[in-house]
C-alpha positions in Angstrom: -23.8 -11.0 16.8 -26.7 -11.3 14.4 -27.8 -14.8 15.5 -28.0 -13.7 19.1 -30.4 -10.8 18.3 -32.4 -13.2 16.1 -32.7 -15.8 18.9 -33.7 -13.1 21.4 -36.5 -12.0 19.1 -37.7 -15.6 18.7 -37.7 -16.4 22.4 -39.4 -13.1 23.3 -42.1 -13.6 20.6 -42.7 -17.2 21.8 -43.9 -15.8 25.1 -47.0 -14.2 23.5 -47.5 -15.6 20.1 -49.4 -19.0 19.7 -46.9 -21.7 18.8 -48.2 -22.3 15.3 -47.8 -18.6 14.4 -44.0 -18.8 15.0 -41.6 -20.9 12.9 -40.0 -23.7 15.0 -36.3 -23.2 16.0 -33.4 -25.7 16.1 -30.9 -24.9 18.8 -27.4 -26.3 18.5 -25.6 -28.0 21.5 -23.3 -30.5 19.9 -19.9 -30.4 21.5 -16.5 -30.9 20.0 -17.4 -30.0 16.5 -17.3 -26.2 16.7 -20.1 -24.0 15.4 -23.0 -25.5 13.5 -21.9 -26.8 10.1 -22.5 -24.8 7.0 -25.3 -27.3 6.2 -27.2 -25.8 9.1 -27.1 -22.2 8.0 -30.0 -22.4 5.5 -32.1 -23.9 8.3 -31.6 -21.0 10.7 -30.0 -23.3 13.3 -28.8 -21.2 16.3 -26.1 -22.1 18.9 -26.9 -22.4 22.6 -24.8 -22.8 25.7 -25.0 -25.2 28.5 -23.5 -24.9 32.0 -22.7 -28.3 33.5 -22.8 -29.1 37.2 -19.1 -28.7 37.7 -19.6 -25.0 37.5 -21.9 -24.8 40.5 -22.2 -28.1 42.5 -19.2 -30.3 41.6 -19.7 -32.6 44.6 -23.3 -33.4 43.6 -24.7 -32.3 47.0 -27.9 -30.7 45.6 -26.9 -27.4 47.1 -25.4 -24.4 45.4 -22.3 -23.7 47.5 -19.8 -22.5 44.9 -20.8 -19.1 43.5 -17.0 -18.6 42.8 -17.0 -21.4 40.3 -20.2 -20.2 38.7 -18.8 -16.7 38.3 -15.5 -18.0 36.9 -17.3 -20.1 34.4 -19.6 -17.3 33.2 -16.6 -14.9 32.9 -14.7 -17.5 30.8 -17.5 -18.8 28.7 -20.4 -16.3 28.3 -19.9 -12.7 27.1 -21.4 -10.1 29.3 -23.8 -9.0 26.6 -24.8 -12.5 25.6 -28.5 -12.6 24.6 -28.9 -16.2 23.5 -30.0 -19.4 25.3 -28.1 -20.6 28.4 -29.2 -23.9 29.9 -28.2 -25.0 33.4 -27.7 -28.8 33.8 -28.1 -29.8 37.4 -28.7 -33.5 37.9 -26.7 -35.2 40.7 -28.1 -34.5 44.1 -30.8 -32.2 43.1 -32.9 -34.8 41.4 -32.9 -37.0 44.6 -34.2 -34.0 46.5 -37.0 -33.4 44.0 -37.9 -37.1 44.2 -38.7 -36.7 47.9 -41.9 -34.9 46.9 -43.6 -31.6 47.8 -43.9 -30.7 51.4 -40.6 -32.5 52.4 -37.6 -30.6 53.6 -35.5 -32.1 50.8 -37.9 -31.0 48.1 -38.5 -27.5 49.5 -34.7 -27.1 49.7 -34.3 -28.2 46.1 -36.7 -25.5 45.0 -34.8 -22.9 47.0 -31.4 -23.9 45.5 -32.7 -24.0 42.0 -34.1 -20.5 42.4 -30.9 -19.2 44.0 -28.7 -20.4 41.1 -31.2 -19.2 38.5 -31.4 -15.7 40.0 -27.6 -15.4 40.2 -27.1 -16.4 36.5 -29.9 -14.2 35.3 -28.4 -11.3 37.3 -24.9 -11.9 35.9 -26.2 -12.4 32.3 -29.4 -10.4 32.2 -29.7 -10.6 28.4 -29.6 -14.4 28.3 -32.7 -16.7 28.1 -32.0 -19.1 31.0 -33.7 -22.3 32.1 -32.9 -25.8 33.4 -32.1 -28.9 31.5 -34.4 -31.9 32.1 -37.1 -30.0 34.0 -39.8 -31.1 34.0 -38.4 -34.6 34.0 -40.2 -37.9 33.6 -39.8 -41.4 34.9 -39.6 -43.6 31.9 -42.0 -46.2 33.3 -44.3 -44.2 35.6 -46.2 -41.0 35.0 -48.7 -40.8 37.8 -50.3 -38.2 40.0 -47.3 -38.2 42.3 -45.0 -37.4 39.3 -47.3 -34.6 38.2 -47.4 -33.2 41.8 -43.5 -33.2 41.9 -43.3 -31.3 38.6 -46.1 -28.8 39.4 -44.4 -28.1 42.8 -41.5 -26.7 40.8 -43.8 -23.9 39.5 -41.7 -21.1 41.1 -38.6 -22.4 39.2 -40.5 -22.5 35.9 -42.0 -19.0 36.6 -38.5 -17.6 37.1 -37.1 -19.3 33.9 -37.2 -17.8 30.5 -37.7 -21.2 28.7 -38.1 -24.9 29.6 -35.8 -27.6 28.3 -37.1 -31.1 29.1 -35.0 -34.1 28.0 -36.6 -36.3 25.4 -33.8 -38.7 24.4 -34.8 -42.0 22.7 -33.9 -44.8 25.0 -34.8 -48.0 23.2 -35.3 -49.2 19.6 -38.7 -50.4 18.6 -40.6 -48.6 21.3 -42.4 -46.0 19.2 -45.8 -46.4 20.9 -44.4 -46.3 24.4 -42.2 -43.4 23.6 -45.0 -41.4 21.9 -47.1 -41.8 25.1 -44.3 -41.1 27.5 -42.8 -38.1 25.8 -46.1 -36.8 24.7 -47.3 -36.6 28.3 -44.1 -35.0 29.4 -44.0 -32.3 26.7 -47.7 -31.5 27.3 -47.0 -31.0 31.0 -44.0 -28.9 30.1 -46.1 -26.7 27.9 -48.7 -26.3 30.7 -46.1 -25.4 33.3 -44.3 -23.0 30.9 -47.3 -20.7 31.1 -46.7 -19.4 27.6 -42.9 -19.5 27.7 -41.1 -21.4 25.0 -40.4 -25.1 25.4 -37.4 -26.7 23.7 -37.1 -30.5 24.2 -33.5 -31.8 24.2 -32.9 -34.5 21.5 -30.0 -36.8 20.8 -29.1 -38.7 17.6 -27.8 -41.7 19.6 -29.8 -44.1 21.8 -29.5 -43.0 25.4 -26.2 -44.3 26.8 -27.6 -46.7 29.4 -26.5 -50.2 29.8 -28.4 -51.7 26.9 -27.2 -53.4 23.7 -28.3 -50.4 21.7 -26.6 -47.8 23.9 -24.5 -45.2 22.1 -25.5 -46.4 18.6 -26.9 -44.0 16.0 -30.7 -44.1 16.0 -31.9 -45.3 12.5 -32.6 -42.4 10.3 -36.4 -42.9 10.0 -36.8 -43.6 13.7 -34.9 -40.4 14.6 -37.1 -38.3 12.3 -40.3 -39.9 13.6 -39.2 -39.4 17.2 -38.5 -35.7 16.8 -41.7 -35.2 14.8 -43.7 -36.7 17.6 -42.2 -34.3 20.1 -43.1 -31.4 17.9 -46.7 -32.6 17.7 -47.3 -32.5 21.4 -49.8 -29.9 22.3 -51.4 -28.2 25.3 -54.1 -25.5 25.1 -53.2 -24.8 21.5 -49.4 -24.5 22.2 -46.6 -26.7 20.8 -42.9 -26.8 21.4 -41.0 -23.7 20.1 -38.4 -26.1 18.6 -35.8 -28.6 19.8 -32.2 -28.6 21.1 -29.8 -30.9 19.2 -27.3 -32.3 21.9 -24.4 -34.5 21.3 -20.9 -35.5 22.7 -19.5 -37.7 19.9 -16.0 -36.3 20.3 -16.1 -36.9 24.1 -17.4 -40.5 23.6 -14.6 -41.0 21.0 -12.1 -39.9 23.7 -13.5 -42.6 26.0 -13.3 -45.2 23.3 -9.8 -44.5 21.8 -6.3 -43.5 22.8 -3.6 -42.2 20.5 -0.1 -43.8 20.5 3.1 -41.8 20.1 3.3 -42.9 16.5 -0.1 -41.2 15.9 -2.1 -44.4 15.5 -5.5 -44.7 17.2 -6.0 -47.7 19.5 -8.9 -48.9 21.7 -8.8 -48.0 25.3 -8.8 -51.1 27.4 -11.1 -49.7 30.1 -13.8 -48.4 27.9 -17.2 -50.1 28.1 -17.9 -52.8 25.6 -21.1 -51.2 24.4 -19.3 -47.9 23.6 -16.7 -49.8 21.6 -19.3 -52.0 19.9 -21.3 -48.9 18.9 -18.4 -47.2 17.2 -17.1 -50.4 15.6 -20.5 -51.0 14.0 -20.4 -47.4 12.7 -16.9 -47.0 11.3 -13.6 -48.9 10.9 -11.4 -49.1 14.0 -9.2 -46.0 14.4 -11.1 -43.8 11.9 -13.5 -42.1 14.2 -12.2 -38.5 14.7 -13.2 -34.9 14.4 -13.9 -35.2 10.6 -16.4 -38.1 11.2 -18.0 -36.2 14.1 -18.4 -33.2 11.8 -20.0 -35.3 9.1 -22.5 -36.8 11.6 -23.2 -33.2 12.9 -24.1 -32.1 9.4 -26.5 -35.0 9.0 -28.1 -34.1 12.4 -28.8 -30.7 11.0 -30.3 -32.1 7.8 -32.5 -34.7 9.6 -33.7 -32.2 12.2 -34.6 -29.8 9.3 -36.8 -32.6 7.9 -38.4 -33.4 11.3 -38.9 -29.9 12.7 -39.1 -27.7 9.6 -40.4 -30.1 6.9 -37.3 -29.6 4.7 -36.6 -32.9 2.9 -33.3 -34.6 3.8 -32.3 -37.3 1.3 -30.3 -40.2 2.5 -29.4 -41.6 5.9 -26.5 -41.1 8.2 
């Protein structure tokens, strides 16, 4: 596959070439809409894969005890000769262990488990560029010496990774100054800890789905572009992010918000959260949100990221 070879060359080059000497890359991780839309092709957008926790720690214990599930997922999802990006998403359980801090048994155990899983995946798929989602992570409200110590203590994990994938989702509207400081510090630390390896912050076109009035809503067009541009401007020792990952689960969230009757009509699920329902109602008429709408949004994500990351103008909004 041509794009796999191209991505491998980009990731390998990013290990040794100063960030500004390499064109930024947009990686595609939007689910439920298939491959990147045609609108992405001219921008060189490349697919990536993500392994969610159900494939290695479904109980959220913070320990890797199911190599059988991991092997099954790899066999079903990732070709043996895959040479693209593969991101491991481990959050439940492991983050609590990391929070215990360096020197504690919980923290040291977390480092061991992260390394075990990483080594297994890299052995099974030696051509893939593998790393962890949301590492290094950042507390939204506090970035102090203790936070930096927790992240630096994960050095062996970063050293064993091929790339770093910190999460940089926009949480709240109207917080450009706070977001710039928070995400700037986090991306700078990721660049330092990467030790020359590529850093790809994860981005999302909707406000982070926390319990806030803005949750799940599309980020206004200009704010989205500004946010991603700010991520790309982060710098440490002359290095900048190698690109960004576009993540999204619009079809999944649609499934939480709607149900389909036997007559084919879409109706609201009674149990879905009010904020999810409100976000989609504000966006489209009731019963219209489906795969075609998700595909349209996906195409606009490509266009707007092209403007933010590559400087290619993208007229219009969502």
